[in-house]
DOSE-960089 format. One record per atom (N, C-alpha, C, CB): x, y, z negated. Coordinates in pm, whole numbers, plus 32768, in hexadecimal, padded with zeros to 4 digits. Glycine has a CB too. Example, Ala and Ser with C-alpha at 12.3 -4.5 7.8 and 13.67 -1.06 7.14 Angstrom:
<recs>
85277DC77CF4
84CE7E3E7CF4
85287EB67CF4
846B7E417C77
85057F1F7D3C
85577F967D36
850A80037CED
85807FC47DC4
</recs>
This chain:
<recs>
63695115C3E7
63285175C384
62DE51D3C3CE
638A51BEC329
62785204C3C9
622E5278C3FC
625652EBC3BB
61A0526CC3EE
623F536AC3FD
626A53CAC3C1
621753EEC343
6274542AC41A
618A53E9C340
614853FAC2E3
618253A9C239
60C653CEC323
6193532CC266
61D352C3C1FE
62585321C1BD
6211521DC25A
62B25342C22B
6339538AC204
631D53F6C1C2
639153B4C272
62BD5446C1E9
62A554C1C1A5
627F54B5C113
62405507C1EB
6228543DC108
62125428C079
628353F7C020
61AA53CCC06C
62C7539DC056
63405374C009
63A253ECBFF7
638A52FCC055
63A75457C050
640454BBC026
63E85504BFBE
641D550CC07E
636F5514BFD8
630E5565BF5C
63325522BED5
62535552BF73
632454AABECD
63345468BE37
63B95488BE1C
631C53BFBE27
6425546CBE6E
64B05477BE58
64E754EBBE3C
64EE544EBEB5
6496555CBE56
64BA55E1BE03
64CA55E4BD6E
64535644BE19
64A05598BD3F
649B5570BC9C
651D555BBC7B
644554E7BC6F
657B5504BCCD
660254D3BCA8
665F5517BCCE
661F545FBCCE
66525551BD5C
66D95575BD98
66BF5609BDDF
670E54F9BE0E
66465649BDC3
664456CFBE07
660056B4BE90
66DD5711BE18
66045723BEDB
65DB5733BF67
661956DBBFCC
65F457B6BF8F
65F0568BC031
662E5630C07B
666A568CC0EF
65CD55BAC0A6
66D65659C140
66F656ABC1B3
669C567DC22E
679156A0C1D4
668D56DEC284
662C56D4C309
666E5654C348
6630576AC37D
66E2563CC344
673C55E7C381
66FC5544C356
67E1560EC346
66E8553EC2D4
66C454D9C292
663554B6C2B4
66DD54F0C20D
65EA552EC2A8
654A54FFC2BE
653B54DCC355
64D15582C295
659B54F3C3BE
656554DFC43C
65B85454C466
657B5569C4A3
65C75407C412
66105386C43B
65A95305C402
66BA5381C3EE
655052F9C449
64E85285C416
653351EAC3EE
64705267C49F
64F751CBC386
65315157C344
65B3515BC303
653950F7C39C
65EA51C0C303
665551D1C2B5
6666526BC270
66C951ABC30D
66645257C1DB
666A52D4C1A2
66D452E8C149
65FA52EFC166
6729533CC177
67BD5347C14E
67C553C6C0F6
68235353C1D3
681B53BFC088
68245438C03F
68AA547CC055
680D541EBFAF
68BC54EAC06D
69345540C078
69945547C00D
690E55BEC08C
6A185549C003
6A815523BF94
6A465591BF2C
6B3B5536BFC4
6A165621BF37
69E35672BEC7
696A5638BE9B
69CD5702BEEA
69245608BEE4
689C55C2BE96
68B1554ABE59
682655A2BEF3
691B54FBBE6B
69585485BE26
697354BBBDA4
69DC5449BE6C
69B6551FBD94
69E95569BD00
698D556CBCC3
6A1F55F3BCF6
691655A3BCED
689555C6BCA9
685D5572BC3A
683255CBBD08
687E54EABC75
68335474BC29
68BB543EBBB4
67F653DFBCB2
68A75492BB41
69045496BADF
690D540FBA88
68E6550BBA8C
697E53BDBA8D
698A5353BA2C
69BD5386B99B
69ED52E8BA68
695B534CB92F
69AC538DB8B5
6A1A5343B875
695253ABB846
6A635397B852
6B09536BB812
6AF45353B78D
6B8C53E9B819
6B3752F3B747
6B3352DEB6C1
6B6C5347B688
6B6B526BB69A
6B565370B5FF
6B8D53D0B5BF
6C1D53CDB59A
6B4953DFB55E
6C72544EB5A4
6CF95434B58B
6D1453E8B505
6D3F54B3B58E
6DA6538AB4FF
6DA6535BB48A
6DEB53C0B42F
6DDF52DBB48C
6DCD53A1B3A1
6DE25407B33E
6E65541EB328
6DA753ECB2C6
6E875494B30F
6F1B54C1B2F5
6F4C5485B26D
6F27556AB2EF
6FCD5455B272
6FFD5422B1F6
708D5457B1ED
6FF35383B1EE
709254B0B16E
710A54F5B149
716E547BB110
70E85572B0D5
7202547DB138
7259542DB0E3
72815467B05C
72D15412B12D
7284541DAFF8
729D5447AF79
7325541DAF47
72365417AF25
736D547DAF5B
741C5487AF3E
7400549AAE9D
7488552AAF9A
74865478AE51
7493549AADD4
74845532ADBA
750C5469ADAB
74A15587AE11
749F561DADF8
74085649AE0A
75075670AE63
73B45616AE5E
73235626AE6B
72D955EAADED
72F255E0AEEF
7314557CADC2
72CF553AAD3E
72E4559CACC5
7316549EAD16
736D55BEACD1
736C5619AC51
732E568FAC61
73EE563CAC1F
731B56CAACBC
72A65737ACD0
72195715ACA2
72985757AD64
71FF569FACDF
71745678ACAA
71605655AC15
71485602ACF3
71D0563EABE2
71C0561CAB5B
71D356A3AAFF
722855A9AB37
721F5703AB3B
721A578FAB19
71A857CAAB03
724E57D5AB6E
714B57A3AB7B
70BD57EFAB79
706757AAAB11
706C57EAAC10
707E572DAB02
703A56E8AAA8
704A570FAA09
70605665AAC1
70CF5732A9E9
70F2575CA974
70BB57F2A961
7185574CA968
70BE5832A9B7
709D58B3A990
6FFB58CBA9AA
70FA591AA9E1
6FB65874A9E5
6F2C585FA9CE
6EEA582FA95F
6F07581EAA1B
6F3557EBA923
6F18579EA8AD
6EDA5707A8B3
6EBE57F0A866
6F2356D3A920
6EFD5651A933
6F6055EAA956
6EA25652A98D
6FC255FEA927
704855BBA929
70435530A8DE
70B6561AA8E4
700B5545A872
6FE254C4A81F
704C545AA806
6F70547BA867
70CF54A6A80F
7142544DA7FE
715D53FFA875
713053F2A78E
71305420A8E3
715F53D2A95A
70F15367A973
71F3538BA941
707C5350A922
702A52EAA92D
6FB95312A9A3
6FEF52CCA89D
6F8152A1A9E5
6F2352C9AA4B
6E9352EAAA0C
6F195256AAB6
6E7E5301A990
6DFF531CA94F
6DF053B8A95E
6DFE52E8A8B2
6E6053FBA97B
6E6A548DA9A3
6E125499AA1D
6F0554BEA9C3
6E055441AA7E
6DC05449AAF6
6D3E5439AAE2
6DE953F4AB51
6D0F5431AA69
6C6F5427AA3C
6C3B54AEA9E1
6C585392A9D3
6CA35509A9D1
6C825568A95D
6C2355E1A9B9
6D2955AEA907
6BBC5615A971
6B885668A9A7
6B9756F5A949
6B085634A9C6
6B705774A97E
6B7257EBA938
6B3D57DEA8A5
6B24584CA985
6BA057FCA84D
6B5A57E9A7CA
6B9F5784A777
6ACA57BEA7DD
6BDF571EA7C4
6C11569BA789
6BC75626A792
6C2756A7A709
6B5A5629A7BD
6B0D559FA7B7
6B385549A830
6A6455B5A7BB
6B0E54E1A83C
6B1B5478A89B
6AB35450A8F6
6B395410A85D
6ADE5450A983
6A50542DA9C7
6A4E5399A9DD
6A37547CAA5D
69D9536EA9E1
69BB52D7A9CD
6A015295AA40
691752B2A9CD
6A2352B2AAC7
6A5D5265AB22
6A9652C8AB7A
6A025203AB61
6AEE528EABD8
6B3752DEAC51
6AF852CBACAD
6BBC52C3AC7A
6A7A5299ACB6
6A1C5288AD4A
6A0552F4AD96
698E5259AD37
6A0E536EAD51
69DF53F0AD8A
6A09546DAD28
693A53E9AD9D
6A1554D3AD5A
6A2E5562AD15
69A95573ACA6
6A2F55EFAD9A
69BF5579AC25
693C5566ABCB
68EB55E5ABF8
695B5563AB17
69275655AC2C
68D656D7AC49
68815700ABBE
686456BAACD1
68C956F6AB64
68645725AAE7
689E57A2AA97
684F56A4AA72
685457FFAA88
6881586EAA3E
6880585BA9C0
684258D8AA54
68FD5880A97E
6914587DA8E5
69225901A8A1
69905831A8C4
68D3592DA84D
68EA599AA7FE
693B5990A790
688159C7A7D7
69A559E1A774
69F25A07A708
69C15A93A6BB
6A7E5A13A73F
6A115AA0A65E
69EB5B2AA60E
6A035BC4A683
6A6D5B34A56D
6A6D5BA7A6D5
6A8A5C0EA722
6A795C04A7B1
6AFE5C2FA708
6A7A5B86A7E3
6A6F5B60A86A
6A0D5AEEA882
6AF35B3CA89C
69E85AEEA904
699D5A80A951
69C15A5DA9BC
692A5A93A96A
69E059E5A9D5
6A1D59AAAA46
69FC591DAA5F
6AA559B7AA3C
69F458F5AADD
69E8586BAB23
6A535829AB55
699A5870AB8B
6AC95871AB19
6B645826AB57
6B46579DAB1A
6C185871AB12
6B88573BAB65
6BB356BAAB2B
6C295686AB8B
6B32564DAB21
6C5E5619AB39
6CCC55D3AB73
6D5B55F2AB3F
6CC755ECABFF
6DB555ACAB7D
6E4055EBAB46
6E755675AB60
6EA8559EAB76
6E30569FABED
6E5A573AAC13
6DE45785AC06
6E955753ACAC
6D825756ABB0
6D0357B3AB8B
6CDC57F7AC11
6D26582EAB11
6CB25791AC5D
6C6857CFACEB
6BCB57FCACC1
6C5E5744AD77
6BC1587DACF5
6B2C58AAACF3
6ADF585CAD69
6B205954AD09
6A575852AD59
69FD57FFADC7
6A25582DAE48
69595813ADBA
6A0258C3AE63
6A2158F0AEE4
6AB158D1AF34
6A0F5979AED7
6B1858DEAECF
6B8858AEAF03
6BAA581DAF1F
6BD958DBAEBC
6B7257D6AECB
6B6B5738AEF0
6B445717AF73
6B0A56EDAE9C
6AC65758AF86
6A71573DAFFD
6ACC5758B06E
69EB5796B004
6B0157CEB076
6B56581BB0D6
6BCD57B2B0FA
6B9058B1B090
6C12578EB094
6CA85741B0B6
6C6456ACB0ED
6D265728B00B
6BFE5682B0AA
6BAD5600B0DB
6B9C5601B169
6B1D55F4B09D
6B62565BB193
6B47567FB22E
6BD45693B27B
6AEB5713B23C
6C2956CBB23F
6C8E56E5B292
6D0A566DB2A2
6CC15767B260
6D025611B239
6D445598B237
6D06551CB260
6D6D5587B1C3
6C7C5524B279
6C3254ADB29E
6C0B544BB239
6C79546BB2FA
6BF75495B1BE
6BE15437B152
6B5A5419B12E
6C1D5464B0E2
6B2B53BFB0E4
6A9F53B4B0D0
6A835403B055
6A715323B0C5
6A0E5424B052
69D05483AFC1
69BC5422AF70
693954E2AFC7
697D539BAF8E
69585341AF23
698D52A0AF45
68AF534CAF13
6975525FAEDA
699B51BCAEFD
6A085196AEA0
69D651A0AFA2
6A315126AEA3
6A9750E5AE5E
6B1B5141AE59
6AB0505CAEA2
6B3D517BADEB
6BD151CFADE8
6BC55221AE48
6C5D5180ADFD
6B565280AE6B
6B4F52F6AEC9
6B90536CAEA0
6ACC531BAEE3
6B90535DADF7
6BD953CDADA8
6C465391AD6B
6B845414AD3B
6C955335ADA3
6CF452F4AD54
6D81532DAD45
6CFD5276AD85
6DE652F9AD0B
6E5B5345AD01
6E9C5352AD79
6EB05313ACA6
6EA85304ADC5
6EFE5319AE3B
6EB65369AEA2
6F2D5295AE78
6E305361AEAD
6DD653D4AEE9
6DFF5472AEB1
6D2F53B0AEBB
6DF05476AE28
6DF454F0ADF6
6E91551AAE21
6DCD54F0AD55
6F0254D1AE17
6F8154F9AE33
6F935537AEAF
6FD35495AE28
6F5554F0AF22
6F3F5530AF98
6F1655B1AFA0
6EF454F4AFD5
6E9B55ADAF61
6E47562EAF73
6EB65699AF2F
6D9E5627AF1A
6EF6569DAEDA
6F3F5700AE82
6FB35725AEE8
6F7756BCADE5
6FF356C6AF15
706656E6AF78
70285743B008
70AE5642AFAB
6FA65716B027
6F5F575FB08F
6F5557FAB062
6ECA571CB0A7
6F1B5808AFF8
6F1D58A0AFB0
6FAA58CCAF99
6ED158A4AF17
70135883AF7B
709D58C9AF76
70CD58E8B002
710B586DAF2D
70B1589EB053
70D158BDB0EA
70815946B118
709E5836B14F
6FFF5927B0FA
6F9E59AFB124
6FDC5A25B0EF
6EFD59ACB0E5
70245A3CB06F
70615A9FB03B
70D65AC5B074
70725A8BAFC8
71125A77B0BD
71825A88B105
71F45A6BB0AF
71885B08B13E
71DE5A1EB04E
725E5A0DAFFB
727A598CAFF3
72595A41AF72
72695922B062
727A5888B071
73145880B08F
7217583FB0F2
734C58F3B0DD
73F15903B104
7423592BB085
741E597AB181
73FF5979B023
743E5988AFB1
743B5929AF48
741C59ECAF85
73DD58D5AF4C
73CF5856AED6
744F57DFAF2C
72F157FDAECD
746557E4AFA9
74BB5794AFDA
7547579CAFB1
74B2579FB051
7559583AAF81
75F35843AF5F
76215823AEE4
762658BEAF6F
75B857FBAE8E
75DE57B8AE1A
7610580BADA0
7640575EAE40
75CE5897ADB6
75F758F2AD5E
755E593AAD37
76715958ADA4
753C595BACA6
74C45994AC8D
74FC5A29AC83
74755954AC08
74D65A7CACE2
74EB5AF3ACE2
747C5B61ACA9
750C5B03AD5A
749E5BDFAC83
742B5C28AC70
73D05C41ACFB
74595CADAC30
74105C37AD6C
73C95C5FADDD
73525BE3AE05
743D5C7CAE58
738E5B6BADCD
733C5AF3ADEC
72C45B00AD8F
738D5A65ADD6
72CC5B22AD1A
726E5B24ACAB
72125BA9ACD5
72C05B30AC0D
72415BECAD11
71E95C72AD45
718E5C54AD9F
72385CE1AD87
71C85BF4AE08
71725BD7AE70
70EE5B6FAE64
71CA5BA8AECF
711D5B2DADEA
70B15AC4ADC9
70435B04AD57
71005A33AD89
70795B8AAD14
701F5BC6ACC0
6F8C5BD9ACDB
704F5C33ACAB
6F7D5C04AD6F
6EE75C0FADA0
6EA25B8DAD91
6EDC5C3BAE3A
6EF85B27AD8B
6E9F5A88AD9C
6E885A4EAD12
6EFF5A04ADF9
6EF65A7AACBE
6EF25A5AAC2D
6F015AB5ABE7
6F415A08AC02
6E9E5ACEAB8B
6E905B59AB34
6F025B48AACC
6DED5B70AAE1
6F255ACDAAB5
6F8F5AC0AA3B
70115AD4AA57
6F905A41A9FC
703C5AF2AAEB
70B25B09AB18
70C95B96AB28
70C65AC4AB88
713D5BE0AAF5
714D5C6CAAF0
718F5CA2AB7F
71A95C90AA6F
714F5D18AB89
716E5D6AABE5
72005D9BABE1
71155DCEABDF
72305DE5AC2F
72B75E20AC23
72B55E91ABAD
72E45E60ACB5
72555ED2AB78
72305F13AB07
72195EC9AA98
71CC5F57AB1B
722A5E40AA9D
721A5DEDAA19
718E5DEAA9DF
72765E27A9AA
712C5E0AAA58
70A85E0FAA11
70545DACAA7E
70655EBDA9FD
6FE15D77AA48
6F835D12AA90
6F3C5D7DAAFF
6F075CBCAA19
6F335D35AB79
6EEF5D98ABE6
6E645DA2ABD2
6F015D6AAC7B
6E2C5D45AB73
6DAF5D72AB50
6D875DA1AAB9
6D615D0DAB77
6DE95DCEAA66
6DE05DEDA9F2
6DB55D86A983
6D995E4EA9F9
6DE75D03A9B4
6DC95CB0A949
6E405C73A8F3
6D7D5C47A97E
6E4B5C13A89A
6ECB5BF6A864
6F175BA8A8BD
6EC35BB5A7E9
6FA95BDAA8AC
6FFA5BAEA8FF
707F5B68A8C3
70115C17A950
70D55B23A905
71495AE5A8EC
71B55B50A8FE
71595A6DA942
72145B3EA89D
72A05BA2A8BF
72E75B4DA91B
730F5BCBA831
73295BA9A977
73675B82A9D8
73EC5B22A9C2
737E5BF2AA16
740C5B45A94C
748F5B06A913
74835A5EA8E6
74B95B63A887
73E85A69A8B3
73C359EDA86E
739D597CA8F0
73375A0EA7FF
735859BBA958
7343597FA9C9
73C95938AA16
730359E4AA16
742D599CAA25
74B55972AA56
74EB5907AA0B
751759DFAA51
74ED5905A989
752F58A3A92F
74DE582DA947
753458CDA895
746A583EA958
742657ADA947
74445780A9E7
736357AEA912
742F57BDAA58
744C5796AAD5
74DB5755AAD9
743D580CAB31
75425792AABA
75D75759AABF
75DE56DDAA74
764557BDAA82
75A256D6A9FB
75B25650A9B8
757C55EDA9F6
75825648A93D
74FC560BAA24
74A955AFAA59
74DC5578AAFF
741655F8AA52
751F55D7AB4A
756A55B4ABBB
75D1555BABA5
759B561DABF5
7620556AAB4D
76A45518AB0A
764C5496AAEE
76F95567AA66
76145480AAB9
75DB53FBAA89
759B53B1AB12
755E5416AA0C
754A5408AB56
752253B8ABCE
75A9538DAC27
74B85415AC2B
75F453E7AC40
766653C4AC9B
76B05348AC5E
76CE5443ACAE
76C65337ABC9
771752C1AB8B
769C5250ABAA
774952DAAACE
7626524EAB9E
75CC51E5ABD3
75CC51B5AC40
756451FBABCE
75DE5217AC98
75F751F1AD49
765F51A8AD4E
7618526EADB7
76D951BFAD12
775F516CAD29
774550F7ACEF
77E651A7ACED
770650D5AC7E
76F35064AC56
76A65014ACA2
76CF5068ABED
76375053ACD6
75AC500CAD27
76054FCDADB4
751050A3AD62
76615032ADE7
76945004AE5E
76FB4F86AE39
76DA507FAEAD
774D4F83ADFA
77934F15ADB2
77564E8BADBA
779C4F37AD27
76E94E97AD55
76934E38AD43
76594DF5ADD1
762D4E74ACED
76264E5EAE35
75E74E24AE96
76464DF2AF00
75884E7AAEC6
76CD4E15AEF5
77274DCDAF55
77544D41AF21
77A64E24AF71
772C4D2FAEA1
77574C94AE75
76E44C5BAE77
779D4C76ADE5
764B4C6EAE89
75FD4C1FAE9F
75E14C06AF34
75A04C3FAE5A
758A4B90AF5A
75794B59AFE5
75174BE9B00F
75214AA3AFF1
75024BFDB094
74A84C4AB0C0
74114C30B0A8
74C24C52B137
73AB4C79B079
73304C53B088
72F14C50B110
72EF4C9AB03C
72664C1AB110
723A4C0DB192
72044CADB1BF
71C24B92B198
72174CB8B229
71F04D48B253
71554D65B25E
722E4D66B2E0
71254DD8B22E
70A14E02B233
706A4DFEB2B0
70934E7BB202
6FEF4DD6B2C2
6FB44DEAB34F
6F314E08B33F
6FBF4D75B3AB
6EF84E55B392
6F3F4E8AB41C
6F8E4EFAB3DB
6ECF4EC4B4A5
70094F18B41B
707E4F6AB3E6
70395007B3E5
71154F59B453
6FEF5028B42D
6FC450B8B44E
6F3850D0B3FB
6FAD50CCB4FE
6F1D5064B3A8
6EA250A0B361
6E9E50E0B2EB
6E51504DB34C
6E505130B2BD
6E605185B23A
6EA45135B1D6
6DD551B6B1FC
6E5C50CBB1AE
6E7A5067B13C
6F205045B142
6E184FD1B153
6F6A5029B1A8
6FCB4FF5B1BE
7033508CB1B6
6FB94F97B243
700650E4B1F4
7059517CB1CB
706151A7B13D
701051FEB20E
6FEB518FB105
6FED51B7B06A
704C5146B008
6F3F51B6B030
703D50C5B038
70885084AFFD
71145091AFF1
7070502DB01D
714350CEB06A
71DB50DFB086
71FC514FB01F
7202510CB12C
71AD51ADB009
71DB520EAFAE
71F451E0AF1E
717E5278AFAF
71B65170AF03
71FB5168AE76
727F5130AE63
71AF511DAE1F
72C25125AEDA
735B50EDAEDB
73AF5161AEBF
738D50A8AF6F
737D51C3AEC4
73C35257AEA0
738252AEAE40
73CF52B0AF1B
73CF52C8ADD8
73AE5310AD6F
733452D5AD25
739B5396AD99
734D5288ACB6
72DD5243AC7C
727C52B0AC4F
730951E5AC05
71E3528CAC4D
719652FBAC2D
7196530FAB8E
710752E7AC68
719752B7AB3B
71A352BFAAB2
71E0524EAA6D
712C52D4AA7E
71E65254A9EA
724451CFA9AF
71D35166A98E
72AB51F5A90F
716A516EA9A6
710F50F1A986
711D5088A9D2
70885107A98D
</recs>
């Protein structure tokens, strides 16, 4: 290869790997990239797998207590995951409805079991790698994961794992859920708030029921033949299916 042809090839290679070394341009018929130049040709990596929080009875009891405080408990039924601000039901769980509802005193686009605001839902979906729309993109399991992410974000997940509903736990979650009381017993946002004693009573009763159900489920599983393993094991679907084995989401 002549020097003119080599110079032309070197110029076109600048688009991929940056300037060629003098050593490479002086070797006719052999265009070699230096190690640092090879790294410049980046190979795109797949996005990280979505994070999945394990759901223990203690965490489920806290999630249910948040639903109780936010008015979406619905006696433990999954219809609570479809409730919008004001009490109406969203038509599907394929996406956050992102619809402002006005009441006598307030206006809000909060929706779901944990009353996610649209910006909060977008932030959590990006952080956890969830789709913003599609079949069950706003489904119960996804909402549960998003709520636990917010609990962790407020530095309260370690408190939740202790299995005790303390005033400090409620206080840390008050900036996330207006219905939770601060240490002063008031809403962080000056809105209607649940009394700490009522939340603690609900939490303790719910946790006792979940622990009893877990014991019964464990005994039943031990008596049944093992079901085929979900594949691929690392997929989000399989990880979410495993969460149903601990702490039932509802009584439905």
